[in-house]
PyMOL Python script that loads the backbone (N, CA, C, O; Angstrom):
from pymol import cmd

cmd.read_pdbstr("""\
ATOM      1  N   MET A   1     248.905 152.000  75.485  1.00  0.00           N
ATOM      2  CA  MET A   1     247.773 151.820  76.064  1.00  0.00           C
ATOM      3  C   MET A   1     246.777 150.906  74.840  1.00  0.00           C
ATOM      4  O   MET A   1     246.924 151.074  73.630  1.00  0.00           O
ATOM      5  N   GLU A   2     245.930 150.092  75.352  1.00  0.00           N
ATOM      6  CA  GLU A   2     245.335 149.434  74.590  1.00  0.00           C
ATOM      7  C   GLU A   2     243.605 149.554  74.895  1.00  0.00           C
ATOM      8  O   GLU A   2     243.256 149.575  76.075  1.00  0.00           O
ATOM      9  N   ARG A   3     242.687 149.620  73.953  1.00  0.00           N
ATOM     10  CA  ARG A   3     241.233 149.690  74.266  1.00  0.00           C
ATOM     11  C   ARG A   3     240.678 148.105  74.327  1.00  0.00           C
ATOM     12  O   ARG A   3     240.804 147.409  73.320  1.00  0.00           O
ATOM     13  N   TRP A   4     240.128 147.618  75.408  1.00  0.00           N
ATOM     14  CA  TRP A   4     239.599 146.254  75.529  1.00  0.00           C
ATOM     15  C   TRP A   4     238.177 146.663  75.814  1.00  0.00           C
ATOM     16  O   TRP A   4     237.796 147.615  76.495  1.00  0.00           O
ATOM     17  N   ARG A   5     237.481 145.789  75.181  1.00  0.00           N
ATOM     18  CA  ARG A   5     235.891 145.502  75.504  1.00  0.00           C
ATOM     19  C   ARG A   5     235.603 144.457  76.207  1.00  0.00           C
ATOM     20  O   ARG A   5     235.869 143.430  75.582  1.00  0.00           O
ATOM     21  N   PHE A   6     235.061 144.224  77.510  1.00  0.00           N
ATOM     22  CA  PHE A   6     234.558 143.124  77.937  1.00  0.00           C
ATOM     23  C   PHE A   6     233.008 143.006  77.676  1.00  0.00           C
ATOM     24  O   PHE A   6     232.283 143.997  77.576  1.00  0.00           O
ATOM     25  N   SER A   7     232.578 141.746  77.580  1.00  0.00           N
ATOM     26  CA  SER A   7     231.123 141.609  77.404  1.00  0.00           C
ATOM     27  C   SER A   7     230.681 140.224  77.826  1.00  0.00           C
ATOM     28  O   SER A   7     231.463 139.291  77.641  1.00  0.00           O
ATOM     29  N   SER A   8     229.454 139.998  78.394  1.00  0.00           N
ATOM     30  CA  SER A   8     229.185 138.516  78.756  1.00  0.00           C
ATOM     31  C   SER A   8     227.684 138.657  78.748  1.00  0.00           C
ATOM     32  O   SER A   8     227.039 139.706  78.762  1.00  0.00           O
ATOM     33  N   ASP A   9     227.152 137.160  78.719  1.00  0.00           N
ATOM     34  CA  ASP A   9     225.754 136.748  79.128  1.00  0.00           C
ATOM     35  C   ASP A   9     225.569 136.425  80.386  1.00  0.00           C
ATOM     36  O   ASP A   9     224.511 135.873  80.687  1.00  0.00           O
ATOM     37  N   PHE A  10     226.550 136.695  81.381  1.00  0.00           N
ATOM     38  CA  PHE A  10     226.616 136.249  82.751  1.00  0.00           C
ATOM     39  C   PHE A  10     227.455 137.095  83.423  1.00  0.00           C
ATOM     40  O   PHE A  10     228.378 137.662  82.838  1.00  0.00           O
ATOM     41  N   HIS A  11     227.157 137.289  84.976  1.00  0.00           N
ATOM     42  CA  HIS A  11     228.015 138.147  85.802  1.00  0.00           C
ATOM     43  C   HIS A  11     229.256 137.406  85.745  1.00  0.00           C
ATOM     44  O   HIS A  11     229.323 136.209  86.024  1.00  0.00           O
ATOM     45  N   HIS A  12     230.568 138.353  85.264  1.00  0.00           N
ATOM     46  CA  HIS A  12     231.800 137.864  85.863  1.00  0.00           C
ATOM     47  C   HIS A  12     232.598 138.980  86.190  1.00  0.00           C
ATOM     48  O   HIS A  12     232.646 139.951  85.435  1.00  0.00           O
ATOM     49  N   PRO A  13     233.306 138.924  87.377  1.00  0.00           N
ATOM     50  CA  PRO A  13     234.061 140.030  87.958  1.00  0.00           C
ATOM     51  C   PRO A  13     235.641 139.543  87.057  1.00  0.00           C
ATOM     52  O   PRO A  13     236.210 138.508  87.406  1.00  0.00           O
ATOM     53  N   VAL A  14     236.163 140.328  86.020  1.00  0.00           N
ATOM     54  CA  VAL A  14     236.979 139.871  85.196  1.00  0.00           C
ATOM     55  C   VAL A  14     238.093 140.399  85.934  1.00  0.00           C
ATOM     56  O   VAL A  14     237.974 141.499  86.473  1.00  0.00           O
ATOM     57  N   HIS A  15     239.318 139.649  86.035  1.00  0.00           N
ATOM     58  CA  HIS A  15     240.516 139.942  86.667  1.00  0.00           C
ATOM     59  C   HIS A  15     241.642 139.924  85.868  1.00  0.00           C
ATOM     60  O   HIS A  15     241.845 138.805  85.397  1.00  0.00           O
ATOM     61  N   LEU A  16     242.570 140.895  85.500  1.00  0.00           N
ATOM     62  CA  LEU A  16     243.814 140.741  84.710  1.00  0.00           C
ATOM     63  C   LEU A  16     245.072 140.716  85.690  1.00  0.00           C
ATOM     64  O   LEU A  16     245.103 141.387  86.721  1.00  0.00           O
ATOM     65  N   HIS A  17     245.929 140.022  85.344  1.00  0.00           N
ATOM     66  CA  HIS A  17     247.160 139.725  86.048  1.00  0.00           C
ATOM     67  C   HIS A  17     248.186 140.649  85.609  1.00  0.00           C
ATOM     68  O   HIS A  17     248.197 140.821  84.390  1.00  0.00           O
ATOM     69  N   LEU A  18     249.179 141.385  86.376  1.00  0.00           N
ATOM     70  CA  LEU A  18     250.293 141.956  86.035  1.00  0.00           C
ATOM     71  C   LEU A  18     250.232 143.218  85.228  1.00  0.00           C
ATOM     72  O   LEU A  18     251.245 143.731  84.752  1.00  0.00           O
ATOM     73  N   ALA A  19     248.800 143.800  85.057  1.00  0.00           N
ATOM     74  CA  ALA A  19     248.416 144.905  84.334  1.00  0.00           C
ATOM     75  C   ALA A  19     247.325 145.674  84.934  1.00  0.00           C
ATOM     76  O   ALA A  19     246.335 145.076  85.356  1.00  0.00           O
ATOM     77  N   GLN A  20     247.414 146.865  85.004  1.00  0.00           N
ATOM     78  CA  GLN A  20     246.031 147.705  85.232  1.00  0.00           C
ATOM     79  C   GLN A  20     245.444 148.468  84.240  1.00  0.00           C
ATOM     80  O   GLN A  20     246.192 148.817  83.327  1.00  0.00           O
ATOM     81  N   PHE A  21     244.102 148.868  84.190  1.00  0.00           N
ATOM     82  CA  PHE A  21     243.255 149.503  83.432  1.00  0.00           C
ATOM     83  C   PHE A  21     242.461 150.586  83.947  1.00  0.00           C
ATOM     84  O   PHE A  21     242.515 150.765  85.164  1.00  0.00           O
ATOM     85  N   GLN A  22     241.771 151.305  83.289  1.00  0.00           N
ATOM     86  CA  GLN A  22     240.886 152.269  83.529  1.00  0.00           C
ATOM     87  C   GLN A  22     239.577 151.977  82.848  1.00  0.00           C
ATOM     88  O   GLN A  22     239.547 151.709  81.647  1.00  0.00           O
ATOM     89  N   VAL A  23     238.543 152.022  83.561  1.00  0.00           N
ATOM     90  CA  VAL A  23     237.354 151.851  82.877  1.00  0.00           C
ATOM     91  C   VAL A  23     236.956 153.289  82.160  1.00  0.00           C
ATOM     92  O   VAL A  23     237.146 154.362  82.732  1.00  0.00           O
ATOM     93  N   THR A  24     236.407 153.185  80.896  1.00  0.00           N
ATOM     94  CA  THR A  24     236.173 154.389  80.221  1.00  0.00           C
ATOM     95  C   THR A  24     234.873 154.573  79.849  1.00  0.00           C
ATOM     96  O   THR A  24     234.439 155.705  79.638  1.00  0.00           O
ATOM     97  N   ALA A  25     233.995 153.296  79.712  1.00  0.00           N
ATOM     98  CA  ALA A  25     232.602 153.180  79.482  1.00  0.00           C
ATOM     99  C   ALA A  25     232.078 152.172  80.007  1.00  0.00           C
ATOM    100  O   ALA A  25     232.790 151.203  80.270  1.00  0.00           O
ATOM    101  N   ARG A  26     230.724 152.162  80.280  1.00  0.00           N
ATOM    102  CA  ARG A  26     230.099 151.173  80.837  1.00  0.00           C
ATOM    103  C   ARG A  26     228.622 151.261  80.149  1.00  0.00           C
ATOM    104  O   ARG A  26     227.848 152.205  80.313  1.00  0.00           O
ATOM    105  N   GLY A  27     228.387 150.180  79.402  1.00  0.00           N
ATOM    106  CA  GLY A  27     226.889 150.020  78.555  1.00  0.00           C
ATOM    107  C   GLY A  27     226.907 151.482  77.807  1.00  0.00           C
ATOM    108  O   GLY A  27     225.997 152.294  77.976  1.00  0.00           O
ATOM    109  N   GLY A  28     227.918 151.703  77.053  1.00  0.00           N
ATOM    110  CA  GLY A  28     227.997 152.956  76.319  1.00  0.00           C
ATOM    111  C   GLY A  28     227.831 154.248  76.847  1.00  0.00           C
ATOM    112  O   GLY A  28     227.707 155.268  76.169  1.00  0.00           O
ATOM    113  N   ARG A  29     227.831 154.185  78.000  1.00  0.00           N
ATOM    114  CA  ARG A  29     227.718 155.575  79.048  1.00  0.00           C
ATOM    115  C   ARG A  29     229.135 155.746  79.616  1.00  0.00           C
ATOM    116  O   ARG A  29     229.987 154.858  79.591  1.00  0.00           O
ATOM    117  N   PRO A  30     229.308 157.017  80.147  1.00  0.00           N
ATOM    118  CA  PRO A  30     230.339 157.209  81.067  1.00  0.00           C
ATOM    119  C   PRO A  30     230.285 156.202  82.322  1.00  0.00           C
ATOM    120  O   PRO A  30     229.183 155.860  82.751  1.00  0.00           O
ATOM    121  N   PRO A  31     231.383 155.762  82.869  1.00  0.00           N
ATOM    122  CA  PRO A  31     231.476 154.848  83.943  1.00  0.00           C
ATOM    123  C   PRO A  31     231.044 155.519  85.237  1.00  0.00           C
ATOM    124  O   PRO A  31     230.943 156.730  85.433  1.00  0.00           O
ATOM    125  N   ALA A  32     230.791 154.450  86.148  1.00  0.00           N
ATOM    126  CA  ALA A  32     230.317 155.145  87.354  1.00  0.00           C
ATOM    127  C   ALA A  32     231.559 155.601  88.182  1.00  0.00           C
ATOM    128  O   ALA A  32     232.720 155.434  87.808  1.00  0.00           O
ATOM    129  N   THR A  33     231.111 156.310  89.577  1.00  0.00           N
ATOM    130  CA  THR A  33     232.195 156.777  90.184  1.00  0.00           C
ATOM    131  C   THR A  33     232.807 155.750  90.767  1.00  0.00           C
ATOM    132  O   THR A  33     234.011 155.922  90.957  1.00  0.00           O
ATOM    133  N   THR A  34     232.293 154.598  91.157  1.00  0.00           N
ATOM    134  CA  THR A  34     232.912 153.439  91.691  1.00  0.00           C
ATOM    135  C   THR A  34     234.046 152.768  90.605  1.00  0.00           C
ATOM    136  O   THR A  34     234.992 152.074  90.979  1.00  0.00           O
ATOM    137  N   ASP A  35     233.782 153.085  89.314  1.00  0.00           N
ATOM    138  CA  ASP A  35     234.790 152.602  88.340  1.00  0.00           C
ATOM    139  C   ASP A  35     236.246 153.625  88.214  1.00  0.00           C
ATOM    140  O   ASP A  35     237.102 153.467  87.344  1.00  0.00           O
ATOM    141  N   ALA A  36     236.280 154.549  89.154  1.00  0.00           N
ATOM    142  CA  ALA A  36     237.241 155.598  88.969  1.00  0.00           C
ATOM    143  C   ALA A  36     238.645 154.990  89.394  1.00  0.00           C
ATOM    144  O   ALA A  36     238.694 154.128  90.272  1.00  0.00           O
ATOM    145  N   GLY A  37     239.740 155.439  88.780  1.00  0.00           N
ATOM    146  CA  GLY A  37     241.098 154.893  89.408  1.00  0.00           C
ATOM    147  C   GLY A  37     241.476 153.625  88.442  1.00  0.00           C
ATOM    148  O   GLY A  37     240.809 153.072  87.569  1.00  0.00           O
ATOM    149  N   TRP A  38     242.603 153.410  88.857  1.00  0.00           N
ATOM    150  CA  TRP A  38     243.299 152.219  88.095  1.00  0.00           C
ATOM    151  C   TRP A  38     242.802 150.902  88.753  1.00  0.00           C
ATOM    152  O   TRP A  38     242.609 150.896  89.969  1.00  0.00           O
ATOM    153  N   LYS A  39     242.618 149.953  88.119  1.00  0.00           N
ATOM    154  CA  LYS A  39     241.942 148.686  88.528  1.00  0.00           C
ATOM    155  C   LYS A  39     242.631 147.594  87.868  1.00  0.00           C
ATOM    156  O   LYS A  39     243.295 147.831  86.860  1.00  0.00           O
ATOM    157  N   ASP A  40     242.532 146.341  88.368  1.00  0.00           N
ATOM    158  CA  ASP A  40     242.929 144.888  88.006  1.00  0.00           C
ATOM    159  C   ASP A  40     241.803 144.050  87.729  1.00  0.00           C
ATOM    160  O   ASP A  40     241.931 143.049  87.024  1.00  0.00           O
ATOM    161  N   THR A  41     240.552 144.437  88.306  1.00  0.00           N
ATOM    162  CA  THR A  41     239.336 143.685  88.256  1.00  0.00           C
ATOM    163  C   THR A  41     238.101 144.625  87.676  1.00  0.00           C
ATOM    164  O   THR A  41     237.912 145.786  88.041  1.00  0.00           O
ATOM    165  N   VAL A  42     237.536 144.124  86.995  1.00  0.00           N
ATOM    166  CA  VAL A  42     236.125 144.943  86.666  1.00  0.00           C
ATOM    167  C   VAL A  42     234.964 143.845  86.748  1.00  0.00           C
ATOM    168  O   VAL A  42     235.139 142.678  86.396  1.00  0.00           O
ATOM    169  N   ASP A  43     233.824 144.320  87.224  1.00  0.00           N
ATOM    170  CA  ASP A  43     232.746 143.691  87.395  1.00  0.00           C
ATOM    171  C   ASP A  43     231.823 143.749  86.125  1.00  0.00           C
ATOM    172  O   ASP A  43     230.977 144.641  86.070  1.00  0.00           O
ATOM    173  N   VAL A  44     231.933 142.918  85.189  1.00  0.00           N
ATOM    174  CA  VAL A  44     230.773 142.807  84.255  1.00  0.00           C
ATOM    175  C   VAL A  44     229.673 141.993  84.594  1.00  0.00           C
ATOM    176  O   VAL A  44     229.668 140.840  85.026  1.00  0.00           O
ATOM    177  N   ARG A  45     228.396 143.042  84.240  1.00  0.00           N
ATOM    178  CA  ARG A  45     227.223 142.267  84.457  1.00  0.00           C
ATOM    179  C   ARG A  45     226.650 141.776  83.316  1.00  0.00           C
ATOM    180  O   ARG A  45     227.106 142.203  82.256  1.00  0.00           O
ATOM    181  N   PRO A  46     225.486 140.739  83.271  1.00  0.00           N
ATOM    182  CA  PRO A  46     224.822 140.054  82.085  1.00  0.00           C
ATOM    183  C   PRO A  46     224.481 141.216  81.100  1.00  0.00           C
ATOM    184  O   PRO A  46     223.831 142.244  81.285  1.00  0.00           O
ATOM    185  N   TYR A  47     225.062 140.779  80.101  1.00  0.00           N
ATOM    186  CA  TYR A  47     224.677 141.674  78.635  1.00  0.00           C
ATOM    187  C   TYR A  47     225.204 143.187  78.560  1.00  0.00           C
ATOM    188  O   TYR A  47     224.788 143.972  77.708  1.00  0.00           O
ATOM    189  N   GLU A  48     226.185 143.534  79.556  1.00  0.00           N
ATOM    190  CA  GLU A  48     226.948 144.392  79.543  1.00  0.00           C
ATOM    191  C   GLU A  48     228.044 144.759  78.861  1.00  0.00           C
ATOM    192  O   GLU A  48     228.811 143.799  78.785  1.00  0.00           O
ATOM    193  N   VAL A  49     228.530 145.879  78.244  1.00  0.00           N
ATOM    194  CA  VAL A  49     229.814 146.003  77.657  1.00  0.00           C
ATOM    195  C   VAL A  49     230.538 146.882  78.544  1.00  0.00           C
ATOM    196  O   VAL A  49     230.066 147.976  78.857  1.00  0.00           O
ATOM    197  N   VAL A  50     231.652 146.476  78.969  1.00  0.00           N
ATOM    198  CA  VAL A  50     232.474 147.498  79.588  1.00  0.00           C
ATOM    199  C   VAL A  50     233.868 147.697  79.033  1.00  0.00           C
ATOM    200  O   VAL A  50     234.713 146.818  78.862  1.00  0.00           O
ATOM    201  N   GLU A  51     233.981 149.045  78.769  1.00  0.00           N
ATOM    202  CA  GLU A  51     235.127 149.540  77.883  1.00  0.00           C
ATOM    203  C   GLU A  51     236.228 150.022  78.890  1.00  0.00           C
ATOM    204  O   GLU A  51     235.985 150.790  79.821  1.00  0.00           O
ATOM    205  N   VAL A  52     237.675 149.405  78.564  1.00  0.00           N
ATOM    206  CA  VAL A  52     238.895 149.550  79.331  1.00  0.00           C
ATOM    207  C   VAL A  52     239.893 150.123  78.727  1.00  0.00           C
ATOM    208  O   VAL A  52     239.936 149.831  77.532  1.00  0.00           O
ATOM    209  N   LEU A  53     240.851 150.944  79.145  1.00  0.00           N
ATOM    210  CA  LEU A  53     242.274 151.430  78.770  1.00  0.00           C
ATOM    211  C   LEU A  53     243.327 150.530  79.445  1.00  0.00           C
ATOM    212  O   LEU A  53     243.513 150.679  80.653  1.00  0.00           O
ATOM    213  N   VAL A  54     244.022 149.618  78.769  1.00  0.00           N
ATOM    214  CA  VAL A  54     244.648 148.670  79.469  1.00  0.00           C
ATOM    215  C   VAL A  54     246.193 149.340  79.359  1.00  0.00           C
ATOM    216  O   VAL A  54     246.556 149.883  78.315  1.00  0.00           O
ATOM    217  N   ARG A  55     246.919 149.263  80.348  1.00  0.00           N
ATOM    218  CA  ARG A  55     248.303 149.667  80.260  1.00  0.00           C
ATOM    219  C   ARG A  55     249.404 148.461  80.682  1.00  0.00           C
ATOM    220  O   ARG A  55     249.548 148.112  81.853  1.00  0.00           O
ATOM    221  N   PHE A  56     250.048 147.963  79.728  1.00  0.00           N
ATOM    222  CA  PHE A  56     251.146 147.006  79.930  1.00  0.00           C
ATOM    223  C   PHE A  56     252.400 147.798  80.056  1.00  0.00           C
ATOM    224  O   PHE A  56     252.771 148.538  79.145  1.00  0.00           O
ATOM    225  N   THR A  57     253.048 147.659  81.148  1.00  0.00           N
ATOM    226  CA  THR A  57     254.512 148.571  81.243  1.00  0.00           C
ATOM    227  C   THR A  57     255.337 147.579  81.974  1.00  0.00           C
ATOM    228  O   THR A  57     254.790 146.878  82.825  1.00  0.00           O
ATOM    229  N   GLY A  58     256.652 147.449  81.712  1.00  0.00           N
ATOM    230  CA  GLY A  58     257.713 146.885  82.467  1.00  0.00           C
ATOM    231  C   GLY A  58     257.966 145.495  82.294  1.00  0.00           C
ATOM    232  O   GLY A  58     258.975 144.984  82.780  1.00  0.00           O
ATOM    233  N   TYR A  59     256.951 144.698  81.498  1.00  0.00           N
ATOM    234  CA  TYR A  59     256.889 143.358  81.410  1.00  0.00           C
ATOM    235  C   TYR A  59     256.695 143.022  80.126  1.00  0.00           C
ATOM    236  O   TYR A  59     255.758 143.658  79.643  1.00  0.00           O
ATOM    237  N   LYS A  60     257.247 142.219  79.324  1.00  0.00           N
ATOM    238  CA  LYS A  60     256.794 141.536  78.137  1.00  0.00           C
ATOM    239  C   LYS A  60     256.947 140.058  78.189  1.00  0.00           C
ATOM    240  O   LYS A  60     257.962 139.429  78.489  1.00  0.00           O
ATOM    241  N   GLY A  61     255.908 139.652  77.888  1.00  0.00           N
ATOM    242  CA  GLY A  61     255.640 138.065  78.049  1.00  0.00           C
ATOM    243  C   GLY A  61     254.326 137.699  78.094  1.00  0.00           C
ATOM    244  O   GLY A  61     253.423 138.187  77.415  1.00  0.00           O
ATOM    245  N   ARG A  62     254.193 136.429  79.282  1.00  0.00           N
ATOM    246  CA  ARG A  62     252.781 136.084  79.174  1.00  0.00           C
ATOM    247  C   ARG A  62     251.880 136.533  80.131  1.00  0.00           C
ATOM    248  O   ARG A  62     252.352 136.370  81.256  1.00  0.00           O
ATOM    249  N   TYR A  63     250.654 137.086  80.140  1.00  0.00           N
ATOM    250  CA  TYR A  63     249.930 137.659  80.945  1.00  0.00           C
ATOM    251  C   TYR A  63     248.542 136.556  81.199  1.00  0.00           C
ATOM    252  O   TYR A  63     248.221 135.794  80.287  1.00  0.00           O
ATOM    253  N   MET A  64     247.997 136.565  82.143  1.00  0.00           N
ATOM    254  CA  MET A  64     246.805 135.781  82.438  1.00  0.00           C
ATOM    255  C   MET A  64     245.463 136.786  82.792  1.00  0.00           C
ATOM    256  O   MET A  64     245.545 137.801  83.483  1.00  0.00           O
ATOM    257  N   LEU A  65     244.257 136.286  82.183  1.00  0.00           N
ATOM    258  CA  LEU A  65     242.953 136.789  82.638  1.00  0.00           C
ATOM    259  C   LEU A  65     242.064 136.031  82.918  1.00  0.00           C
ATOM    260  O   LEU A  65     241.907 135.056  82.182  1.00  0.00           O
ATOM    261  N   HIS A  66     241.270 136.201  83.958  1.00  0.00           N
ATOM    262  CA  HIS A  66     240.259 135.101  84.454  1.00  0.00           C
ATOM    263  C   HIS A  66     238.954 135.814  85.235  1.00  0.00           C
ATOM    264  O   HIS A  66     238.982 136.989  85.600  1.00  0.00           O
ATOM    265  N   CYS A  67     237.995 135.067  85.402  1.00  0.00           N
ATOM    266  CA  CYS A  67     237.076 135.335  86.255  1.00  0.00           C
ATOM    267  C   CYS A  67     237.147 135.217  87.399  1.00  0.00           C
ATOM    268  O   CYS A  67     237.901 134.276  87.648  1.00  0.00           O
ATOM    269  N   HIS A  68     236.607 135.852  88.631  1.00  0.00           N
ATOM    270  CA  HIS A  68     236.987 135.642  90.044  1.00  0.00           C
ATOM    271  C   HIS A  68     235.756 135.237  90.803  1.00  0.00           C
ATOM    272  O   HIS A  68     235.659 135.374  92.023  1.00  0.00           O
ATOM    273  N   ASN A  69     234.664 134.650  89.906  1.00  0.00           N
ATOM    274  CA  ASN A  69     233.551 133.692  90.414  1.00  0.00           C
ATOM    275  C   ASN A  69     234.390 132.580  90.776  1.00  0.00           C
ATOM    276  O   ASN A  69     235.267 132.202  89.999  1.00  0.00           O
ATOM    277  N   LEU A  70     234.184 131.984  91.964  1.00  0.00           N
ATOM    278  CA  LEU A  70     234.799 130.706  92.512  1.00  0.00           C
ATOM    279  C   LEU A  70     234.500 129.520  91.579  1.00  0.00           C
ATOM    280  O   LEU A  70     235.403 128.893  91.027  1.00  0.00           O
ATOM    281  N   GLU A  71     233.262 129.255  91.435  1.00  0.00           N
ATOM    282  CA  GLU A  71     232.790 128.394  90.331  1.00  0.00           C
ATOM    283  C   GLU A  71     233.826 128.389  89.337  1.00  0.00           C
ATOM    284  O   GLU A  71     234.607 127.445  89.221  1.00  0.00           O
ATOM    285  N   HIS A  72     233.857 129.472  88.577  1.00  0.00           N
ATOM    286  CA  HIS A  72     234.229 129.686  87.374  1.00  0.00           C
ATOM    287  C   HIS A  72     235.843 129.369  87.251  1.00  0.00           C
ATOM    288  O   HIS A  72     236.365 128.867  86.256  1.00  0.00           O
ATOM    289  N   GLU A  73     236.490 129.735  88.384  1.00  0.00           N
ATOM    290  CA  GLU A  73     237.869 129.446  88.480  1.00  0.00           C
ATOM    291  C   GLU A  73     238.063 128.112  88.888  1.00  0.00           C
ATOM    292  O   GLU A  73     239.197 127.693  88.654  1.00  0.00           O
ATOM    293  N   ASP A  74     237.170 127.201  89.512  1.00  0.00           N
ATOM    294  CA  ASP A  74     237.251 125.931  89.672  1.00  0.00           C
ATOM    295  C   ASP A  74     237.188 125.331  88.139  1.00  0.00           C
ATOM    296  O   ASP A  74     237.822 124.301  87.908  1.00  0.00           O
ATOM    297  N   MET A  75     236.630 125.796  87.365  1.00  0.00           N
ATOM    298  CA  MET A  75     236.245 125.120  86.002  1.00  0.00           C
ATOM    299  C   MET A  75     237.140 125.632  84.848  1.00  0.00           C
ATOM    300  O   MET A  75     236.942 125.455  83.646  1.00  0.00           O
ATOM    301  N   ALA A  76     238.276 126.374  85.496  1.00  0.00           N
ATOM    302  CA  ALA A  76     239.525 126.723  84.768  1.00  0.00           C
ATOM    303  C   ALA A  76     239.224 127.712  83.643  1.00  0.00           C
ATOM    304  O   ALA A  76     239.842 127.618  82.582  1.00  0.00           O
ATOM    305  N   MET A  77     238.214 128.741  83.849  1.00  0.00           N
ATOM    306  CA  MET A  77     237.757 129.829  83.195  1.00  0.00           C
ATOM    307  C   MET A  77     238.837 131.007  83.034  1.00  0.00           C
ATOM    308  O   MET A  77     238.665 132.137  83.490  1.00  0.00           O
ATOM    309  N   MET A  78     239.906 130.615  82.365  1.00  0.00           N
ATOM    310  CA  MET A  78     240.816 131.782  82.274  1.00  0.00           C
ATOM    311  C   MET A  78     241.543 131.669  80.981  1.00  0.00           C
ATOM    312  O   MET A  78     241.449 130.619  80.346  1.00  0.00           O
ATOM    313  N   GLY A  79     242.282 132.692  80.522  1.00  0.00           N
ATOM    314  CA  GLY A  79     243.218 132.780  79.288  1.00  0.00           C
ATOM    315  C   GLY A  79     244.287 133.183  79.644  1.00  0.00           C
ATOM    316  O   GLY A  79     244.443 133.500  80.824  1.00  0.00           O
ATOM    317  N   ASN A  80     245.326 133.284  78.718  1.00  0.00           N
ATOM    318  CA  ASN A  80     246.657 133.836  78.568  1.00  0.00           C
ATOM    319  C   ASN A  80     246.879 134.168  77.348  1.00  0.00           C
ATOM    320  O   ASN A  80     246.510 133.571  76.337  1.00  0.00           O
ATOM    321  N   PHE A  81     247.650 135.386  77.452  1.00  0.00           N
ATOM    322  CA  PHE A  81     248.068 136.011  76.161  1.00  0.00           C
ATOM    323  C   PHE A  81     249.397 136.646  76.247  1.00  0.00           C
ATOM    324  O   PHE A  81     249.741 137.024  77.367  1.00  0.00           O
ATOM    325  N   GLN A  82     250.220 136.833  75.236  1.00  0.00           N
ATOM    326  CA  GLN A  82     251.594 137.055  75.167  1.00  0.00           C
ATOM    327  C   GLN A  82     251.389 138.869  74.664  1.00  0.00           C
ATOM    328  O   GLN A  82     250.600 139.378  73.867  1.00  0.00           O
ATOM    329  N   VAL A  83     252.554 139.531  75.594  1.00  0.00           N
ATOM    330  CA  VAL A  83     252.481 140.717  75.212  1.00  0.00           C
ATOM    331  C   VAL A  83     254.019 140.897  74.713  1.00  0.00           C
ATOM    332  O   VAL A  83     254.920 140.465  75.432  1.00  0.00           O
ATOM    333  N   ILE A  84     254.264 141.425  73.694  1.00  0.00           N
ATOM    334  CA  ILE A  84     255.509 141.505  72.814  1.00  0.00           C
ATOM    335  C   ILE A  84     255.913 142.994  72.973  1.00  0.00           C
ATOM    336  O   ILE A  84     256.904 143.431  72.386  1.00  0.00           O
TER     337      ILE A  84
END
""", "prot")
cmd.dss("prot")
cmd.show_as("cartoon", "prot")
cmd.util.cbc("prot")
cmd.orient("prot")
């Protein structure tokens, strides 16, 4: 597992393809009950830091991460990364 931190100056529902994660902290505090369980999308509010533990299993290769705000998807707000 890897620990990741998402932060933003704008509201972004961040979605990760082909992997799941668990929210471990939100704003330096324990996560809300709505954050419980395995996720593939997390809501990141303006100026908030969300920490997650990401699990990559069964697939080595290229993954994609993007914002689920429709306007941001239309502007190609996404990235890809390689898991080896």
